[in-house]
VEXFI-390549 format. One record per residue (C-alpha): x negated, y, z; residue in one letter; chain; residue number from 1. Coordinates in steps of 0.02 Angstrom, whole numbers. Example, Ala and Ser with C-alpha at 12.3 -4.5 7.8 and 13.67 -1.06 7.14 Angstrom:
BEGIN
<r X="-615" Y="-225" Z="390" code="a" unit="A" pos="1"/>
<r X="-684" Y="-53" Z="357" code="s" unit="A" pos="2"/>
END
This chain:
BEGIN
<r X="-3788" Y="340" Z="246" code="m" unit="A" pos="1"/>
<r X="-3619" Y="303" Z="320" code="d" unit="A" pos="2"/>
<r X="-3511" Y="212" Z="191" code="k" unit="A" pos="3"/>
<r X="-3348" Y="287" Z="257" code="l" unit="A" pos="4"/>
<r X="-3421" Y="463" Z="245" code="k" unit="A" pos="5"/>
<r X="-3466" Y="428" Z="64" code="q" unit="A" pos="6"/>
<r X="-3287" Y="377" Z="25" code="l" unit="A" pos="7"/>
<r X="-3216" Y="528" Z="116" code="e" unit="A" pos="8"/>
<r X="-3333" Y="644" Z="19" code="s" unit="A" pos="9"/>
<r X="-3287" Y="563" Z="-147" code="f" unit="A" pos="10"/>
<r X="-3100" Y="584" Z="-114" code="v" unit="A" pos="11"/>
<r X="-3125" Y="763" Z="-56" code="s" unit="A" pos="12"/>
<r X="-3224" Y="811" Z="-212" code="v" unit="A" pos="13"/>
<r X="-3105" Y="720" Z="-329" code="a" unit="A" pos="14"/>
<r X="-2947" Y="798" Z="-256" code="t" unit="A" pos="15"/>
<r X="-3019" Y="974" Z="-239" code="r" unit="A" pos="16"/>
<r X="-3101" Y="975" Z="-408" code="g" unit="A" pos="17"/>
<r X="-3275" Y="1033" Z="-360" code="s" unit="A" pos="18"/>
<r X="-3423" Y="1001" Z="-247" code="l" unit="A" pos="19"/>
<r X="-3416" Y="1179" Z="-183" code="t" unit="A" pos="20"/>
<r X="-3234" Y="1171" Z="-128" code="a" unit="A" pos="21"/>
<r X="-3259" Y="1002" Z="-44" code="a" unit="A" pos="22"/>
<r X="-3417" Y="1061" Z="44" code="a" unit="A" pos="23"/>
<r X="-3331" Y="1219" Z="106" code="k" unit="A" pos="24"/>
<r X="-3185" Y="1117" Z="177" code="a" unit="A" pos="25"/>
<r X="-3308" Y="1009" Z="276" code="e" unit="A" pos="26"/>
<r X="-3426" Y="1149" Z="322" code="g" unit="A" pos="27"/>
<r X="-3582" Y="1078" Z="239" code="v" unit="A" pos="28"/>
<r X="-3692" Y="1129" Z="92" code="a" unit="A" pos="29"/>
<r X="-3639" Y="1074" Z="-84" code="p" unit="A" pos="30"/>
<r X="-3806" Y="983" Z="-100" code="a" unit="A" pos="31"/>
<r X="-3757" Y="867" Z="42" code="i" unit="A" pos="32"/>
<r X="-3594" Y="820" Z="-45" code="m" unit="A" pos="33"/>
<r X="-3692" Y="788" Z="-204" code="g" unit="A" pos="34"/>
<r X="-3814" Y="672" Z="-115" code="r" unit="A" pos="35"/>
<r X="-3669" Y="573" Z="-41" code="r" unit="A" pos="36"/>
<r X="-3592" Y="549" Z="-212" code="l" unit="A" pos="37"/>
<r X="-3759" Y="498" Z="-287" code="d" unit="A" pos="38"/>
<r X="-3784" Y="370" Z="-149" code="a" unit="A" pos="39"/>
<r X="-3607" Y="301" Z="-174" code="l" unit="A" pos="40"/>
<r X="-3630" Y="281" Z="-362" code="e" unit="A" pos="41"/>
<r X="-3800" Y="199" Z="-337" code="e" unit="A" pos="42"/>
<r X="-3730" Y="77" Z="-210" code="r" unit="A" pos="43"/>
<r X="-3583" Y="31" Z="-323" code="l" unit="A" pos="44"/>
<r X="-3685" Y="29" Z="-482" code="g" unit="A" pos="45"/>
<r X="-3554" Y="128" Z="-578" code="v" unit="A" pos="46"/>
<r X="-3528" Y="307" Z="-632" code="k" unit="A" pos="47"/>
<r X="-3378" Y="383" Z="-543" code="l" unit="A" pos="48"/>
<r X="-3391" Y="565" Z="-598" code="m" unit="A" pos="49"/>
<r X="-3458" Y="664" Z="-742" code="v" unit="A" pos="50"/>
<r X="-3529" Y="825" Z="-671" code="r" unit="A" pos="51"/>
<r X="-3586" Y="978" Z="-769" code="t" unit="A" pos="52"/>
<r X="-3623" Y="1155" Z="-716" code="t" unit="A" pos="53"/>
<r X="-3446" Y="1207" Z="-764" code="r" unit="A" pos="54"/>
<r X="-3332" Y="1060" Z="-730" code="r" unit="A" pos="55"/>
<r X="-3314" Y="891" Z="-651" code="m" unit="A" pos="56"/>
<r X="-3207" Y="746" Z="-713" code="s" unit="A" pos="57"/>
<r X="-3175" Y="569" Z="-656" code="l" unit="A" pos="58"/>
<r X="-3226" Y="422" Z="-763" code="t" unit="A" pos="59"/>
<r X="-3102" Y="281" Z="-794" code="h" unit="A" pos="60"/>
<r X="-3182" Y="183" Z="-652" code="e" unit="A" pos="61"/>
<r X="-3179" Y="338" Z="-542" code="g" unit="A" pos="62"/>
<r X="-2991" Y="363" Z="-566" code="s" unit="A" pos="63"/>
<r X="-2953" Y="184" Z="-517" code="a" unit="A" pos="64"/>
<r X="-3073" Y="192" Z="-369" code="f" unit="A" pos="65"/>
<r X="-2995" Y="355" Z="-308" code="l" unit="A" pos="66"/>
<r X="-2824" Y="272" Z="-283" code="e" unit="A" pos="67"/>
<r X="-2902" Y="128" Z="-186" code="d" unit="A" pos="68"/>
<r X="-3003" Y="249" Z="-77" code="c" unit="A" pos="69"/>
<r X="-2852" Y="357" Z="-36" code="q" unit="A" pos="70"/>
<r X="-2752" Y="204" Z="18" code="r" unit="A" pos="71"/>
<r X="-2899" Y="137" Z="119" code="l" unit="A" pos="72"/>
<r X="-2926" Y="301" Z="210" code="l" unit="A" pos="73"/>
<r X="-2742" Y="316" Z="255" code="v" unit="A" pos="74"/>
<r X="-2741" Y="137" Z="322" code="d" unit="A" pos="75"/>
<r X="-2898" Y="172" Z="420" code="f" unit="A" pos="76"/>
<r X="-2822" Y="329" Z="497" code="a" unit="A" pos="77"/>
<r X="-2665" Y="232" Z="543" code="n" unit="A" pos="78"/>
<r X="-2769" Y="95" Z="623" code="a" unit="A" pos="79"/>
<r X="-2863" Y="222" Z="728" code="e" unit="A" pos="80"/>
<r X="-2703" Y="309" Z="778" code="a" unit="A" pos="81"/>
<r X="-2620" Y="147" Z="833" code="s" unit="A" pos="82"/>
<r X="-2753" Y="117" Z="967" code="v" unit="A" pos="83"/>
<r X="-2796" Y="296" Z="1011" code="s" unit="A" pos="84"/>
<r X="-2761" Y="374" Z="1180" code="a" unit="A" pos="85"/>
<r X="-2627" Y="480" Z="1100" code="g" unit="A" pos="86"/>
<r X="-2523" Y="328" Z="1056" code="g" unit="A" pos="87"/>
<r X="-2452" Y="270" Z="889" code="v" unit="A" pos="88"/>
<r X="-2457" Y="402" Z="754" code="k" unit="A" pos="89"/>
<r X="-2404" Y="354" Z="578" code="a" unit="A" pos="90"/>
<r X="-2427" Y="461" Z="424" code="s" unit="A" pos="91"/>
<r X="-2409" Y="453" Z="235" code="g" unit="A" pos="92"/>
<r X="-2261" Y="427" Z="119" code="h" unit="A" pos="93"/>
<r X="-2133" Y="288" Z="146" code="l" unit="A" pos="94"/>
<r X="-2030" Y="226" Z="-2" code="r" unit="A" pos="95"/>
<r X="-1874" Y="127" Z="46" code="i" unit="A" pos="96"/>
<r X="-1737" Y="48" Z="-58" code="t" unit="A" pos="97"/>
<r X="-1570" Y="-27" Z="-4" code="a" unit="A" pos="98"/>
<r X="-1402" Y="-81" Z="-80" code="p" unit="A" pos="99"/>
<r X="-1292" Y="71" Z="-112" code="a" unit="A" pos="100"/>
<r X="-1146" Y="32" Z="4" code="g" unit="A" pos="101"/>
<r X="-1249" Y="-39" Z="147" code="f" unit="A" pos="102"/>
<r X="-1379" Y="97" Z="126" code="g" unit="A" pos="103"/>
<r X="-1253" Y="239" Z="138" code="r" unit="A" pos="104"/>
<r X="-1178" Y="169" Z="299" code="r" unit="A" pos="105"/>
<r X="-1323" Y="89" Z="390" code="h" unit="A" pos="106"/>
<r X="-1489" Y="151" Z="321" code="v" unit="A" pos="107"/>
<r X="-1467" Y="333" Z="272" code="a" unit="A" pos="108"/>
<r X="-1415" Y="386" Z="447" code="l" unit="A" pos="109"/>
<r X="-1571" Y="307" Z="521" code="l" unit="A" pos="110"/>
<r X="-1697" Y="392" Z="405" code="v" unit="A" pos="111"/>
<r X="-1692" Y="565" Z="489" code="p" unit="A" pos="112"/>
<r X="-1697" Y="483" Z="661" code="k" unit="A" pos="113"/>
<r X="-1853" Y="386" Z="613" code="f" unit="A" pos="114"/>
<r X="-1937" Y="543" Z="550" code="r" unit="A" pos="115"/>
<r X="-1897" Y="633" Z="713" code="e" unit="A" pos="116"/>
<r X="-2008" Y="502" Z="796" code="l" unit="A" pos="117"/>
<r X="-2144" Y="510" Z="662" code="h" unit="A" pos="118"/>
<r X="-2154" Y="687" Z="597" code="a" unit="A" pos="119"/>
<r X="-2308" Y="653" Z="488" code="d" unit="A" pos="120"/>
<r X="-2213" Y="526" Z="381" code="v" unit="A" pos="121"/>
<r X="-2118" Y="582" Z="227" code="t" unit="A" pos="122"/>
<r X="-1980" Y="468" Z="162" code="i" unit="A" pos="123"/>
<r X="-1895" Y="430" Z="-4" code="s" unit="A" pos="124"/>
<r X="-1735" Y="326" Z="4" code="l" unit="A" pos="125"/>
<r X="-1672" Y="241" Z="-154" code="n" unit="A" pos="126"/>
<r X="-1495" Y="169" Z="-153" code="l" unit="A" pos="127"/>
<r X="-1456" Y="47" Z="-293" code="s" unit="A" pos="128"/>
<r X="-1353" Y="-111" Z="-314" code="d" unit="A" pos="129"/>
<r X="-1476" Y="-185" Z="-438" code="r" unit="A" pos="130"/>
<r X="-1611" Y="-300" Z="-371" code="v" unit="A" pos="131"/>
<r X="-1761" Y="-184" Z="-364" code="v" unit="A" pos="132"/>
<r X="-1933" Y="-257" Z="-401" code="d" unit="A" pos="133"/>
<r X="-2013" Y="-196" Z="-240" code="v" unit="A" pos="134"/>
<r X="-2195" Y="-226" Z="-287" code="a" unit="A" pos="135"/>
<r X="-2187" Y="-173" Z="-470" code="a" unit="A" pos="136"/>
<r X="-2090" Y="-14" Z="-432" code="e" unit="A" pos="137"/>
<r X="-2200" Y="40" Z="-289" code="g" unit="A" pos="138"/>
<r X="-2080" Y="23" Z="-142" code="f" unit="A" pos="139"/>
<r X="-2147" Y="-8" Z="33" code="d" unit="A" pos="140"/>
<r X="-1991" Y="-94" Z="99" code="c" unit="A" pos="141"/>
<r X="-1819" Y="-150" Z="40" code="a" unit="A" pos="142"/>
<r X="-1666" Y="-188" Z="146" code="v" unit="A" pos="143"/>
<r X="-1566" Y="-334" Z="76" code="r" unit="A" pos="144"/>
<r X="-1407" Y="-424" Z="126" code="v" unit="A" pos="145"/>
<r X="-1379" Y="-608" Z="88" code="g" unit="A" pos="146"/>
<r X="-1485" Y="-763" Z="71" code="e" unit="A" pos="147"/>
<r X="-1666" Y="-733" Z="23" code="m" unit="A" pos="148"/>
<r X="-1727" Y="-827" Z="-131" code="p" unit="A" pos="149"/>
<r X="-1904" Y="-894" Z="-133" code="d" unit="A" pos="150"/>
<r X="-2020" Y="-755" Z="-189" code="s" unit="A" pos="151"/>
<r X="-2188" Y="-676" Z="-159" code="s" unit="A" pos="152"/>
<r X="-2106" Y="-550" Z="-41" code="l" unit="A" pos="153"/>
<r X="-2115" Y="-562" Z="147" code="v" unit="A" pos="154"/>
<r X="-1944" Y="-555" Z="232" code="s" unit="A" pos="155"/>
<r X="-1898" Y="-514" Z="411" code="v" unit="A" pos="156"/>
<r X="-1722" Y="-558" Z="469" code="r" unit="A" pos="157"/>
<r X="-1654" Y="-409" Z="565" code="m" unit="A" pos="158"/>
<r X="-1473" Y="-456" Z="597" code="a" unit="A" pos="159"/>
<r X="-1337" Y="-581" Z="553" code="d" unit="A" pos="160"/>
<r X="-1203" Y="-537" Z="428" code="n" unit="A" pos="161"/>
<r X="-1036" Y="-627" Z="435" code="r" unit="A" pos="162"/>
<r X="-906" Y="-620" Z="297" code="r" unit="A" pos="163"/>
<r X="-721" Y="-631" Z="331" code="l" unit="A" pos="164"/>
<r X="-550" Y="-601" Z="256" code="c" unit="A" pos="165"/>
<r X="-463" Y="-441" Z="310" code="v" unit="A" pos="166"/>
<r X="-300" Y="-352" Z="274" code="a" unit="A" pos="167"/>
<r X="-204" Y="-204" Z="342" code="s" unit="A" pos="168"/>
<r X="-69" Y="-235" Z="473" code="p" unit="A" pos="169"/>
<r X="60" Y="-163" Z="351" code="a" unit="A" pos="170"/>
<r X="14" Y="-289" Z="215" code="y" unit="A" pos="171"/>
<r X="22" Y="-437" Z="335" code="l" unit="A" pos="172"/>
<r X="190" Y="-378" Z="402" code="k" unit="A" pos="173"/>
<r X="257" Y="-364" Z="225" code="r" unit="A" pos="174"/>
<r X="182" Y="-522" Z="148" code="c" unit="A" pos="175"/>
<r X="140" Y="-639" Z="293" code="g" unit="A" pos="176"/>
<r X="-25" Y="-713" Z="351" code="t" unit="A" pos="177"/>
<r X="-120" Y="-855" Z="264" code="p" unit="A" pos="178"/>
<r X="-153" Y="-1007" Z="375" code="q" unit="A" pos="179"/>
<r X="-277" Y="-1098" Z="263" code="h" unit="A" pos="180"/>
<r X="-400" Y="-1037" Z="129" code="p" unit="A" pos="181"/>
<r X="-297" Y="-1121" Z="-6" code="t" unit="A" pos="182"/>
<r X="-147" Y="-1013" Z="44" code="d" unit="A" pos="183"/>
<r X="-237" Y="-865" Z="-34" code="l" unit="A" pos="184"/>
<r X="-167" Y="-918" Z="-203" code="a" unit="A" pos="185"/>
<r X="1" Y="-849" Z="-142" code="k" unit="A" pos="186"/>
<r X="-69" Y="-678" Z="-92" code="f" unit="A" pos="187"/>
<r X="-136" Y="-525" Z="-181" code="a" unit="A" pos="188"/>
<r X="-324" Y="-540" Z="-162" code="c" unit="A" pos="189"/>
<r X="-437" Y="-392" Z="-195" code="l" unit="A" pos="190"/>
<r X="-592" Y="-459" Z="-284" code="t" unit="A" pos="191"/>
<r X="-754" Y="-391" Z="-353" code="l" unit="A" pos="192"/>
<r X="-764" Y="-393" Z="-542" code="s" unit="A" pos="193"/>
<r X="-859" Y="-540" Z="-613" code="s" unit="A" pos="194"/>
<r X="-1005" Y="-430" Z="-665" code="d" unit="A" pos="195"/>
<r X="-1030" Y="-364" Z="-487" code="a" unit="A" pos="196"/>
<r X="-1064" Y="-508" Z="-365" code="s" unit="A" pos="197"/>
<r X="-978" Y="-650" Z="-272" code="q" unit="A" pos="198"/>
<r X="-998" Y="-753" Z="-431" code="t" unit="A" pos="199"/>
<r X="-971" Y="-912" Z="-330" code="r" unit="A" pos="200"/>
<r X="-814" Y="-844" Z="-251" code="g" unit="A" pos="201"/>
<r X="-763" Y="-826" Z="-69" code="w" unit="A" pos="202"/>
<r X="-847" Y="-948" Z="52" code="a" unit="A" pos="203"/>
<r X="-756" Y="-1040" Z="191" code="f" unit="A" pos="204"/>
<r X="-805" Y="-1174" Z="316" code="r" unit="A" pos="205"/>
<r X="-680" Y="-1316" Z="333" code="v" unit="A" pos="206"/>
<r X="-684" Y="-1475" Z="441" code="p" unit="A" pos="207"/>
<r X="-745" Y="-1630" Z="349" code="r" unit="A" pos="208"/>
<r X="-603" Y="-1738" Z="414" code="n" unit="A" pos="209"/>
<r X="-464" Y="-1614" Z="372" code="a" unit="A" pos="210"/>
<r X="-344" Y="-1648" Z="228" code="p" unit="A" pos="211"/>
<r X="-427" Y="-1574" Z="75" code="r" unit="A" pos="212"/>
<r X="-331" Y="-1471" Z="-52" code="r" unit="A" pos="213"/>
<r X="-373" Y="-1377" Z="-209" code="t" unit="A" pos="214"/>
<r X="-339" Y="-1193" Z="-227" code="q" unit="A" pos="215"/>
<r X="-167" Y="-1244" Z="-291" code="d" unit="A" pos="216"/>
<r X="-137" Y="-1354" Z="-140" code="g" unit="A" pos="217"/>
<r X="-174" Y="-1528" Z="-211" code="e" unit="A" pos="218"/>
<r X="-330" Y="-1635" Z="-235" code="g" unit="A" pos="219"/>
<r X="-506" Y="-1605" Z="-168" code="p" unit="A" pos="220"/>
<r X="-591" Y="-1439" Z="-141" code="l" unit="A" pos="221"/>
<r X="-747" Y="-1419" Z="-248" code="t" unit="A" pos="222"/>
<r X="-920" Y="-1343" Z="-230" code="d" unit="A" pos="223"/>
<r X="-944" Y="-1401" Z="-50" code="a" unit="A" pos="224"/>
<r X="-1106" Y="-1391" Z="48" code="a" unit="A" pos="225"/>
<r X="-1133" Y="-1499" Z="203" code="g" unit="A" pos="226"/>
<r X="-1153" Y="-1425" Z="377" code="e" unit="A" pos="227"/>
<r X="-1131" Y="-1550" Z="519" code="g" unit="A" pos="228"/>
<r X="-945" Y="-1584" Z="545" code="d" unit="A" pos="229"/>
<r X="-902" Y="-1445" Z="423" code="y" unit="A" pos="230"/>
<r X="-929" Y="-1409" Z="241" code="e" unit="A" pos="231"/>
<r X="-937" Y="-1243" Z="151" code="v" unit="A" pos="232"/>
<r X="-818" Y="-1225" Z="4" code="v" unit="A" pos="233"/>
<r X="-798" Y="-1085" Z="-122" code="h" unit="A" pos="234"/>
<r X="-634" Y="-1022" Z="-191" code="l" unit="A" pos="235"/>
<r X="-601" Y="-893" Z="-325" code="k" unit="A" pos="236"/>
<r X="-437" Y="-812" Z="-276" code="p" unit="A" pos="237"/>
<r X="-355" Y="-689" Z="-394" code="g" unit="A" pos="238"/>
<r X="-239" Y="-543" Z="-387" code="g" unit="A" pos="239"/>
<r X="-173" Y="-394" Z="-483" code="p" unit="A" pos="240"/>
<r X="-322" Y="-282" Z="-436" code="l" unit="A" pos="241"/>
<r X="-509" Y="-303" Z="-450" code="d" unit="A" pos="242"/>
<r X="-653" Y="-179" Z="-452" code="c" unit="A" pos="243"/>
<r X="-842" Y="-177" Z="-472" code="s" unit="A" pos="244"/>
<r X="-860" Y="-59" Z="-322" code="d" unit="A" pos="245"/>
<r X="-847" Y="-130" Z="-146" code="g" unit="A" pos="246"/>
<r X="-797" Y="38" Z="-70" code="q" unit="A" pos="247"/>
<r X="-645" Y="46" Z="-184" code="v" unit="A" pos="248"/>
<r X="-593" Y="-129" Z="-128" code="l" unit="A" pos="249"/>
<r X="-616" Y="-73" Z="51" code="h" unit="A" pos="250"/>
<r X="-502" Y="77" Z="24" code="d" unit="A" pos="251"/>
<r X="-370" Y="-27" Z="-66" code="w" unit="A" pos="252"/>
<r X="-371" Y="-150" Z="78" code="c" unit="A" pos="253"/>
<r X="-348" Y="-10" Z="206" code="l" unit="A" pos="254"/>
<r X="-203" Y="56" Z="102" code="n" unit="A" pos="255"/>
<r X="-112" Y="-112" Z="109" code="g" unit="A" pos="256"/>
<r X="-136" Y="-175" Z="-69" code="f" unit="A" pos="257"/>
<r X="-199" Y="-349" Z="-23" code="g" unit="A" pos="258"/>
<r X="-326" Y="-460" Z="63" code="i" unit="A" pos="259"/>
<r X="-514" Y="-431" Z="40" code="a" unit="A" pos="260"/>
<r X="-666" Y="-536" Z="83" code="w" unit="A" pos="261"/>
<r X="-792" Y="-417" Z="158" code="r" unit="A" pos="262"/>
<r X="-948" Y="-414" Z="266" code="s" unit="A" pos="263"/>
<r X="-936" Y="-369" Z="449" code="t" unit="A" pos="264"/>
<r X="-1050" Y="-218" Z="422" code="w" unit="A" pos="265"/>
<r X="-912" Y="-146" Z="312" code="e" unit="A" pos="266"/>
<r X="-759" Y="-182" Z="417" code="v" unit="A" pos="267"/>
<r X="-811" Y="-204" Z="599" code="e" unit="A" pos="268"/>
<r X="-763" Y="-27" Z="647" code="a" unit="A" pos="269"/>
<r X="-591" Y="-40" Z="564" code="e" unit="A" pos="270"/>
<r X="-558" Y="-207" Z="650" code="i" unit="A" pos="271"/>
<r X="-604" Y="-130" Z="817" code="a" unit="A" pos="272"/>
<r X="-488" Y="17" Z="779" code="a" unit="A" pos="273"/>
<r X="-345" Y="-97" Z="725" code="g" unit="A" pos="274"/>
<r X="-332" Y="-25" Z="548" code="t" unit="A" pos="275"/>
<r X="-386" Y="-194" Z="478" code="l" unit="A" pos="276"/>
<r X="-350" Y="-369" Z="542" code="v" unit="A" pos="277"/>
<r X="-461" Y="-521" Z="516" code="a" unit="A" pos="278"/>
<r X="-371" Y="-675" Z="451" code="v" unit="A" pos="279"/>
<r X="-425" Y="-856" Z="424" code="l" unit="A" pos="280"/>
<r X="-555" Y="-836" Z="562" code="q" unit="A" pos="281"/>
<r X="-555" Y="-1023" Z="597" code="d" unit="A" pos="282"/>
<r X="-630" Y="-1045" Z="424" code="f" unit="A" pos="283"/>
<r X="-762" Y="-906" Z="423" code="d" unit="A" pos="284"/>
<r X="-916" Y="-952" Z="324" code="a" unit="A" pos="285"/>
<r X="-1085" Y="-965" Z="414" code="p" unit="A" pos="286"/>
<r X="-1175" Y="-800" Z="431" code="a" unit="A" pos="287"/>
<r X="-1305" Y="-747" Z="306" code="n" unit="A" pos="288"/>
<r X="-1436" Y="-616" Z="348" code="g" unit="A" pos="289"/>
<r X="-1488" Y="-435" Z="337" code="i" unit="A" pos="290"/>
<r X="-1672" Y="-428" Z="294" code="y" unit="A" pos="291"/>
<r X="-1816" Y="-309" Z="275" code="a" unit="A" pos="292"/>
<r X="-1928" Y="-368" Z="132" code="v" unit="A" pos="293"/>
<r X="-2097" Y="-302" Z="80" code="f" unit="A" pos="294"/>
<r X="-2245" Y="-354" Z="-29" code="p" unit="A" pos="295"/>
<r X="-2373" Y="-470" Z="47" code="q" unit="A" pos="296"/>
<r X="-2518" Y="-368" Z="112" code="r" unit="A" pos="297"/>
<r X="-2664" Y="-414" Z="222" code="k" unit="A" pos="298"/>
<r X="-2641" Y="-253" Z="320" code="h" unit="A" pos="299"/>
<r X="-2467" Y="-180" Z="320" code="l" unit="A" pos="300"/>
<r X="-2471" Y="11" Z="334" code="p" unit="A" pos="301"/>
<r X="-2424" Y="72" Z="507" code="l" unit="A" pos="302"/>
<r X="-2278" Y="176" Z="441" code="r" unit="A" pos="303"/>
<r X="-2201" Y="19" Z="364" code="v" unit="A" pos="304"/>
<r X="-2223" Y="-85" Z="521" code="r" unit="A" pos="305"/>
<r X="-2145" Y="51" Z="627" code="l" unit="A" pos="306"/>
<r X="-1999" Y="71" Z="506" code="w" unit="A" pos="307"/>
<r X="-1961" Y="-115" Z="511" code="i" unit="A" pos="308"/>
<r X="-1972" Y="-118" Z="701" code="d" unit="A" pos="309"/>
<r X="-1858" Y="35" Z="708" code="f" unit="A" pos="310"/>
<r X="-1728" Y="-48" Z="595" code="l" unit="A" pos="311"/>
<r X="-1731" Y="-210" Z="693" code="k" unit="A" pos="312"/>
<r X="-1711" Y="-119" Z="859" code="h" unit="A" pos="313"/>
<r X="-1568" Y="-12" Z="791" code="s" unit="A" pos="314"/>
<r X="-1475" Y="-160" Z="718" code="y" unit="A" pos="315"/>
<r X="-1491" Y="-258" Z="879" code="s" unit="A" pos="316"/>
<r X="-1391" Y="-129" Z="978" code="q" unit="A" pos="317"/>
<r X="-1216" Y="-198" Z="1015" code="p" unit="A" pos="318"/>
<r X="-1123" Y="-40" Z="964" code="d" unit="A" pos="319"/>
<r X="-1230" Y="6" Z="813" code="f" unit="A" pos="320"/>
<r X="-1115" Y="-58" Z="677" code="w" unit="A" pos="321"/>
<r X="-959" Y="28" Z="741" code="t" unit="A" pos="322"/>
<r X="-1050" Y="186" Z="794" code="a" unit="A" pos="323"/>
<r X="-1140" Y="211" Z="627" code="s" unit="A" pos="324"/>
<r X="-979" Y="184" Z="531" code="r" unit="A" pos="325"/>
<r X="-890" Y="314" Z="638" code="s" unit="A" pos="326"/>
<r X="-1033" Y="438" Z="615" code="a" unit="A" pos="327"/>
<r X="-1032" Y="409" Z="427" code="q" unit="A" pos="328"/>
<r X="-846" Y="441" Z="420" code="a" unit="A" pos="329"/>
<r X="-866" Y="609" Z="506" code="k" unit="A" pos="330"/>
<r X="-997" Y="672" Z="382" code="n" unit="A" pos="331"/>
END
């Protein structure tokens, strides 16, 4: 007897609650469904269901096996669809998580577009600034910004993310423009609260042979990492305003309250529009990355593979970052 047919019959009976209902859905006699289940249990050597004349219930082993069978059948259907004459056809439920600010701007707008291409996929999007345990919490894919620590997760780099200092034209006209990272001590800097992120401070790349100064202008800079003829240093500038929310810092910066250190995905559109100006560009830190991460699996579900490909393609478009910011502002 076909092993796959046994699994399909088991799932059908378990989810419909009776042999009769499952047999009717397939158009066969209930006795045939019963023989398939008997053969499956005999082959596995375990009781999956307790059947009486009035009711049917799953054993503990049957409940665990049902979840595995459902996942296997979905993966099998996706594999068939990916090589069928009708082309790629994904199905099932896709659970995604992303950082709140980045997700609102550059993930949420893509979710409906992805589903337009794959109408049989349903999607849940979770936006959170905490580091979500992707595997333990049952997510298929997470979007993350920054350097990836060593972990059991698989990561795919989708785009570069640069970080730079920005200020409004009005602020720079009123207070001047810093010429060196250490000049920031003389300016109002808009910083994330210590419990948010940027715990190491703002990163800059400075030439190795340049005169080295502390944040106060004397002595050596500290916390430097080598990079060819440059080194990366970290400063912790201060100012009269700080906040745990990056969007608030963004708004304060636009309103001329100081200088902020932000990612290009947050400020590229404003720089292009002239409402923010990048400063200290000769000292910009090396780019980190924007990644899709997912649990290690021998066979990644088709819907997850297509989602990652869709993200990577979208992020590679030259005008994506400014266009998605403009679209988000209109909504």
